[in-house]
Structures are given as structure tokens and as C-alpha cells.
C-alpha positions as CSV (number, residue, x, y, z in Angstrom):
1,M,161.7,-26.5,-59.5
2,K,162.0,-30.1,-57.5
3,Q,164.0,-30.3,-54.5
4,A,166.3,-33.4,-53.5
5,A,164.5,-35.6,-51.1
6,H,167.3,-36.3,-48.3
7,S,167.1,-37.5,-44.8
8,T,167.6,-35.4,-41.8
9,G,168.0,-38.6,-39.3
10,P,166.0,-39.2,-36.3
11,V,163.3,-36.5,-35.3
12,P,163.6,-35.5,-31.9
13,G,160.2,-36.7,-29.6
14,A,159.2,-39.1,-32.0
15,L,158.9,-42.7,-32.1
16,A,161.9,-44.7,-33.2
17,I,161.4,-48.2,-34.6
18,G,164.4,-50.9,-35.2
19,I,163.5,-54.2,-36.6
20,D,165.8,-57.1,-37.2
21,I,165.3,-60.9,-38.6
22,E,168.0,-63.2,-38.3
23,C,168.6,-67.1,-39.4
24,C,170.5,-68.8,-36.3
25,D,172.6,-70.6,-39.0
26,N,174.8,-66.9,-39.4
27,L,175.9,-67.2,-35.8
28,P,179.0,-68.8,-35.7
29,P,178.7,-72.3,-33.8
30,S,180.7,-72.5,-30.6
31,S,181.4,-75.6,-28.0
32,D,181.9,-73.1,-25.1
33,P,180.6,-69.4,-26.0
34,R,182.3,-68.0,-22.6
35,S,185.3,-68.8,-24.5
36,D,184.6,-67.7,-28.1
37,P,185.5,-64.6,-29.4
38,F,182.4,-63.6,-30.9
39,Y,180.2,-64.3,-28.3
40,L,182.6,-62.7,-25.9
41,E,182.8,-59.2,-27.7
42,N,179.1,-59.0,-28.4
43,F,177.5,-60.6,-25.2
44,T,177.5,-59.9,-21.8
45,A,178.6,-62.5,-18.9
46,A,175.1,-62.5,-17.8
47,E,173.4,-62.9,-21.3
48,I,175.6,-65.6,-22.1
49,D,174.9,-67.3,-18.9
50,W,171.2,-66.8,-19.2
51,C,171.5,-68.2,-22.9
52,Q,173.4,-71.4,-21.9
53,H,170.6,-72.3,-19.4
54,Q,168.0,-72.4,-22.1
55,P,166.8,-75.6,-24.1
56,D,168.1,-74.1,-27.4
57,S,171.1,-71.8,-26.1
58,R,171.7,-71.0,-30.0
59,L,168.1,-69.8,-30.6
60,C,168.5,-67.6,-27.9
61,F,172.0,-66.1,-28.8
62,C,170.2,-65.2,-31.9
63,G,167.2,-63.7,-30.5
64,L,169.4,-61.3,-28.3
65,W,171.5,-60.6,-31.3
66,S,168.5,-59.6,-33.5
67,A,167.4,-57.6,-30.4
68,K,170.7,-55.6,-30.2
69,E,170.4,-55.0,-34.1
70,A,167.0,-54.0,-33.7
71,V,168.1,-51.3,-31.0
72,I,170.8,-50.2,-33.0
73,K,168.3,-49.6,-36.0
74,C,166.5,-47.3,-33.4
75,G,168.9,-44.7,-34.7
76,G,170.4,-41.4,-33.0
77,E,172.3,-42.1,-30.0
78,L,171.6,-45.9,-29.7
79,A,173.1,-46.2,-33.3
80,T,176.3,-45.4,-31.9
81,L,176.4,-48.4,-29.2
82,R,178.4,-51.8,-29.5
83,P,176.2,-54.8,-29.4
84,I,178.3,-55.7,-26.0
85,E,177.0,-52.5,-24.8
86,I,173.6,-53.3,-25.1
87,E,172.4,-56.0,-22.6
88,V,168.8,-57.8,-22.9
89,Q,167.7,-58.7,-19.6
90,Y,164.7,-61.1,-18.5
91,D,162.0,-59.7,-16.1
92,A,160.3,-62.2,-13.7
93,R,157.5,-62.8,-16.5
94,D,160.6,-63.5,-19.1
95,R,159.7,-60.1,-21.1
96,P,163.3,-58.7,-22.3
97,Q,164.2,-55.6,-20.9
98,L,167.0,-53.1,-22.0
99,R,170.0,-51.8,-20.1
100,A,172.5,-49.8,-22.1
101,T,175.9,-50.3,-20.1
102,P,177.5,-47.1,-20.7
103,S,175.4,-44.6,-17.8
104,S,174.9,-41.9,-20.3
105,Q,172.9,-44.0,-22.3
106,R,170.6,-45.4,-19.4
107,A,167.9,-43.5,-19.7
108,L,167.5,-43.6,-23.8
109,A,167.4,-47.7,-22.8
110,D,164.6,-47.1,-20.3
111,N,162.8,-45.6,-23.2
112,C,163.0,-48.8,-25.2
113,V,160.4,-51.7,-25.6
114,L,161.4,-55.0,-27.0
115,S,160.2,-57.7,-28.5
116,I,161.9,-61.1,-29.3
117,S,160.1,-63.7,-31.6
118,H,161.4,-66.9,-32.5
119,S,160.1,-68.8,-35.7
120,G,160.4,-72.6,-35.0
121,K,164.2,-73.4,-34.6
122,T,165.9,-71.2,-37.3
123,A,165.2,-67.6,-37.4
124,T,164.3,-64.7,-35.0
125,M,162.8,-61.3,-35.3
126,A,163.3,-58.8,-33.0
127,I,161.6,-55.2,-32.7
128,C,162.4,-52.2,-30.3
129,I,160.5,-49.2,-29.9
130,R,162.1,-46.0,-28.4
131,K,159.3,-43.9,-27.1
132,P,159.9,-40.5,-27.0
133,A,161.7,-38.8,-23.5
134,S,158.0,-37.0,-22.9
135,S,156.3,-40.3,-22.8
136,A,158.4,-42.3,-21.0
137,S,156.3,-42.5,-17.8
138,G,153.1,-43.2,-19.7
């Protein structure tokens, strides 16, 4: 007798991977993201400021959006976060770092590694890898 296949959700202690590919044209154009509802509801003030100071702010917003989607696609508790609760910051070497604004999710965010890539001026791909908590220090 065959058993029906079913998904049991994330496996505790296992790697989780989220990937997202986005076309920049899918983000709404805005002359002022600091006052646009879409940008205010999905990006932190620091992210908006960072993107506005880059040569191609729309491409930067697209990269951050893809990263947020990749984080959510890692599943588990990360899937419950809203995009505004996920902040992408950059370190001194311009590597993206994840920060979750609910303090209860900060440890999960610390176990994540992000990568954001751009293809020309139109598309962005992001990947988030959530390491098991036991390997976070290694």
C-alpha cells in the first residue's frame, strides 16, 4: 500500500535555503520612496536612506526586496515575518547582513547568511541560508 507524500515543514537542526529572483520593473516607481506607501510599509528608514544614496536606487530596492523574500522562503519562524521586520544592513566590506526587528527573531536572523546579485540593471537574485542553531558559531 502506497503512502501519500506530504510536507512536514522545516526539519529542526537542518539548513534552510530561500531563493528569490525579481525584476526591478515589478517594484512600483516612486519619485520619493520616503513618502510612498509601498516603500514605507516594506523597507526600514535605514534601508530607504541607503538605497537613496546608491547610484541606482531602484536596483538596490529590488535587491533588498529579493533578500526579504528569500528570508521568508527559508520557512519556519522566518516565514511569519513581514518585510518591514526584516532589515538588510551592510558591513564595512559591503556584505549584506540580516537583522530582524522583533527581538524574539534576532537569534534566527543571526544564523542567516545573505547574498544579493544583480543582472544588469533589470533583475536581482537573492539567497538566504539559515544555518542550524548548533552551527551558528562555526
